C-alpha positions in Angstrom: -53.6 -36.4 -83.6 -54.6 -38.0 -80.3 -51.6 -40.3 -80.4 -49.2 -37.4 -81.1 -50.6 -35.5 -78.1 -50.2 -38.5 -75.8 -46.6 -39.0 -77.0 -45.8 -35.4 -76.3 -47.2 -35.6 -72.8 -45.2 -38.8 -72.1 -42.0 -37.1 -73.4 -42.7 -34.0 -71.3 -43.3 -36.2 -68.2 -40.0 -38.1 -68.7 -38.1 -34.8 -69.1 -39.8 -33.4 -66.0 -38.9 -36.6 -64.0 -35.3 -36.3 -65.1 -35.2 -32.7 -64.0 -36.6 -33.5 -60.6 -34.2 -36.4 -60.0 -31.1 -34.2 -59.8 -28.6 -35.3 -57.3 -27.7 -33.4 -54.2 -24.5 -31.4 -53.9 -23.4 -33.4 -50.8 -24.3 -36.3 -48.7 -23.5 -36.9 -45.0 -24.7 -37.7 -41.5 -25.7 -35.6 -38.6 -23.5 -35.4 -35.6 -23.4 -33.5 -32.3 -20.8 -32.6 -29.7 -20.9 -35.5 -27.2 -19.4 -35.1 -23.7 -18.8 -38.0 -21.4 -19.1 -36.7 -17.8 -16.8 -38.6 -15.5 -16.4 -38.7 -11.7 -13.8 -36.4 -10.1 -13.9 -38.2 -6.7 -13.8 -41.6 -5.2 -16.6 -43.1 -3.2 -20.2 -44.0 -3.1 -22.7 -42.2 -5.3 -25.3 -40.7 -3.0 -27.6 -39.7 -5.8 -27.6 -39.3 -9.6 -30.8 -37.5 -10.7 -31.0 -38.1 -14.4 -32.3 -40.6 -17.0 -31.6 -41.2 -20.7 -33.5 -38.6 -22.8 -33.6 -36.0 -20.0 -32.8 -32.4 -21.0 -30.4 -31.1 -18.4 -29.6 -27.4 -17.8 -26.0 -26.0 -17.8 -24.2 -26.1 -14.5 -27.0 -28.0 -12.7 -26.0 -30.4 -10.0 -27.2 -33.8 -10.9 -25.4 -36.0 -8.4 -23.1 -36.3 -5.4 -20.3 -38.6 -4.3 -20.0 -39.3 -0.5 -18.3 -36.5 1.3 -18.3 -37.8 4.9 -14.6 -38.5 5.2 -13.6 -35.2 3.6 -15.9 -33.4 6.0 -14.3 -35.0 9.0 -10.8 -34.3 7.8 -11.8 -30.6 7.3 -13.2 -30.4 10.9 -10.0 -31.9 12.2 -7.9 -29.3 10.4 -10.2 -26.5 11.7 -9.6 -27.8 15.3 -5.8 -27.9 14.7 -5.9 -24.4 13.4 -7.7 -23.2 16.5 -5.0 -24.8 18.7 -2.1 -23.3 16.7 -3.8 -19.9 16.7 -4.0 -19.9 20.5 -0.3 -20.5 20.6 0.2 -17.5 18.3 -2.0 -15.4 20.5 0.1 -16.3 23.6 3.3 -15.3 21.8 1.7 -12.0 20.6 0.5 -11.2 24.1 4.1 -11.7 25.4 5.3 -9.4 22.7 2.8 -6.8 23.6 3.9 -7.0 27.3 7.5 -6.5 26.3 6.7 -3.6 24.0 4.9 -1.9 26.9 7.9 -2.5 29.2 10.2 -1.1 26.5 8.2 2.1 26.3 8.4 2.5 30.1 12.1 1.7 30.1 12.8 4.2 27.3 11.1 6.9 29.3 13.3 6.0 32.3 16.3 6.0 30.0 15.6 9.5 28.8 15.1 10.7 32.4 18.4 9.2 33.5 20.3 10.6 30.5 19.0 14.1 31.3 20.0 13.7 34.9 23.5 12.5 33.9 23.9 15.6 31.7 23.2 17.7 34.8 25.5 15.6 37.0 22.5 14.3 38.9 23.1 10.6 37.9 26.1 8.4 37.7 27.6 6.7 34.6 26.7 3.3 36.1 23.0 4.3 36.2 23.2 5.3 32.5 24.9 2.0 31.5 22.3 0.0 33.5 19.3 1.6 31.8 20.9 1.3 28.4 21.5 -2.4 29.0 18.0 -2.9 30.2 16.6 -1.3 27.0 18.8 -3.6 24.8 17.7 -6.7 26.7 14.0 -5.9 26.2 14.6 -5.2 22.5 16.3 -8.6 22.1 13.5 -10.3 24.0 11.0 -8.7 21.5 13.1 -10.1 18.6 13.2 -13.5 20.2 9.4 -13.6 20.7 8.9 -12.5 17.0 11.1 -15.4 15.9 9.0 -17.8 18.0 5.9 -16.7 16.2 7.3 -17.2 12.7 7.0 -21.0 12.6 3.5 -20.7 14.1 2.4 -18.4 11.3 3.9 -20.9 8.8 1.8 -23.7 10.4 -1.3 -21.6 10.1 -0.7 -21.0 6.4 -0.1 -24.7 5.9 -3.4 -25.6 7.5 -5.2 -23.0 5.4 -3.8 -24.6 2.3 -4.9 -28.1 3.4 -8.4 -26.7 4.1 -8.6 -25.1 0.7 -7.5 -28.5 -0.8 -10.3 -30.3 1.0 -12.8 -27.6 -0.1 -11.7 -28.2 -3.7 -12.2 -32.0 -3.2 -15.6 -31.4 -1.6 -16.6 -29.3 -4.6 -15.5 -32.0 -7.0 -17.8 -34.5 -5.2 -20.7 -32.6 -6.7 -21.6 -33.9 -10.1 -22.2 -30.7 -12.2 -23.6 -30.9 -15.7 -21.1 -29.2 -18.1 -23.5 -28.2 -20.9 -27.2 -27.8 -21.7 -28.1 -30.9 -23.5 -29.9 -34.3 -23.7 -28.6 -37.4 -21.8 -27.7 -40.0 -24.4 -26.4 -42.8 -22.1 -26.3 -43.4 -18.3 -23.4 -45.5 -17.1 -23.9 -45.4 -13.3 -26.6 -45.5 -10.6 -27.0 -44.2 -7.1 -25.5 -46.5 -4.5 -22.6 -47.7 -6.7 -19.0 -47.1 -5.9 -17.3 -44.8 -8.4 -13.7 -43.7 -8.9 -11.8 -40.8 -10.4 -12.2 -40.8 -14.1 -15.0 -43.4 -14.2 -17.8 -42.4 -16.8 -21.1 -41.5 -15.2 -23.2 -40.4 -18.3 -22.9 -39.1 -21.8 -24.6 -35.9 -22.9 -24.9 -33.9 -26.1 -26.5 -30.7 -27.2 -28.9 -31.8 -29.9 -30.8 -28.5 -30.1 -28.3 -27.6 -32.8 -27.0 -30.4 -35.0 -24.0 -30.5 -37.4 -24.2 -32.2 -40.8 -20.8 -33.3 -42.0 -20.9 -33.6 -45.8 -18.2 -34.1 -48.5 -17.9 -32.0 -51.7 -15.5 -32.3 -54.6 -12.9 -29.7 -55.5 -15.0 -28.3 -58.3 -17.8 -27.5 -55.8 -15.5 -25.6 -53.4 -15.9 -22.2 -55.3 -19.7 -22.4 -54.8 -19.5 -22.5 -51.0 -18.1 -20.3 -48.2 -18.4 -20.1 -44.4 -21.6 -18.4 -43.3 -23.4 -19.4 -46.5 -27.0 -20.7 -46.2 -27.8 -24.0 -47.8 -30.7 -26.4 -47.9 -30.7 -29.8 -46.2 -33.1 -32.6 -46.8 -33.9 -35.8 -44.9 -36.2 -38.7 -45.8 -39.8 -38.2 -44.7 -42.9 -40.4 -44.6 -44.2 -39.3 -48.0 -41.7 -36.8 -49.2 -38.3 -35.3 -48.2 -38.3 -32.8 -45.3 -36.3 -29.6 -45.8 -34.2 -27.5 -43.4 -32.1 -24.4 -43.6 -28.5 -24.7 -42.6 -25.4 -22.5 -42.4 -21.9 -23.6 -43.4 -19.7 -23.3 -40.3 -16.5 -25.0 -41.4 -14.7 -26.1 -44.6 -11.7 -28.4 -44.5 -8.4 -26.9 -45.7 -7.1 -30.3 -46.9 -8.7 -32.9 -49.1 -9.2 -36.5 -48.1 -10.2 -39.8 -49.7 -14.0 -40.2 -50.2 -15.5 -42.2 -47.3 -17.1 -45.5 -48.4 -20.5 -44.5 -47.1 -20.6 -41.2 -48.9 -21.7 -40.5 -52.4 -20.9 -37.1 -53.9 -22.4 -35.3 -56.9 -19.6 -36.6 -59.1 -19.3 -40.3 -58.5 -16.0 -42.0 -58.3 -14.2 -38.9 -57.0 -11.0 -39.8 -55.2 -10.5 -36.7 -53.1 -13.1 -34.6 -51.4 -13.4 -31.8 -48.8 -15.3 -32.1 -45.6 -17.8 -29.4 -44.8 -19.8 -28.8 -41.6 -23.3 -27.3 -41.7 -25.1 -26.1 -38.6 -28.8 -26.6 -38.4 -31.5 -26.0 -35.7 -33.1 -29.2 -34.6 -36.9 -29.4 -34.4 -36.7 -32.8 -32.7 -36.7 -34.8 -35.9 -32.9 -34.9 -36.4 -31.0 -37.7 -34.8 -27.3 -38.4 -34.4 -26.1 -40.5 -37.3 -29.1 -39.8 -39.5 -28.2 -39.4 -43.2 -29.1 -36.2 -45.1 -28.5 -34.3 -48.3 -27.1 -30.8 -48.9 -28.3 -28.6 -51.7 -26.2 -25.5 -52.4 -28.8 -23.9 -54.7 
């Protein structure tokens, strides 16, 4: 009887082990959106305040490329604008004087015309005053024509100043996302150029697990569905909750490093699962996905 009981316990244990050794529904690796921040200006890096592993806030200025030459060019343009503006002021003052003369002459014109209608003025006086008014009107038009190219020069200088302001802004190294610095490629004091990488950053607070499932597993999953994820722990596997955020619309051949629930499957579908990172998840770390 004792032998029979021991045999039953052994069989029960074996069955239990086989039940607990079920395979996961998907296997994959964690990844994150990595951004390589590059220089948008040429020159010496004045400072670059970050190190690998630092958590950097969104839109924080972390560095600066030398701006001295751009600053001097802007000051030169501002001085030129002042000079051109003074020319425009002179032209406008001349125009204002002519406008005042025109008003006085038009009053005189009306007076002479009234006198002529009463036979108190001659036709010659009328012609002279009419001619004088036309001359002043032509002078006003001429002065206005002289001011047009000056206004164009002022607009051109304003555009050049705006262009330098944009270049000055691009000399500031602004962090594009909140995330952790993965790699630092440059140091303060080095000479950089447009497009040269400065550092790589990624948001690892939320990780993405890319797994692959077979066609038979597709009906069991949908976008927004909550699934379980497991990673290797010290003594036992550690579990996380994740949400399916993307399912591929086309099948692809099984990657060599991936094993699916059904081994030897030729075509599989890629699935992305979002999961909050508690600090234990790393880029490239393998994990399992359990649908149920």
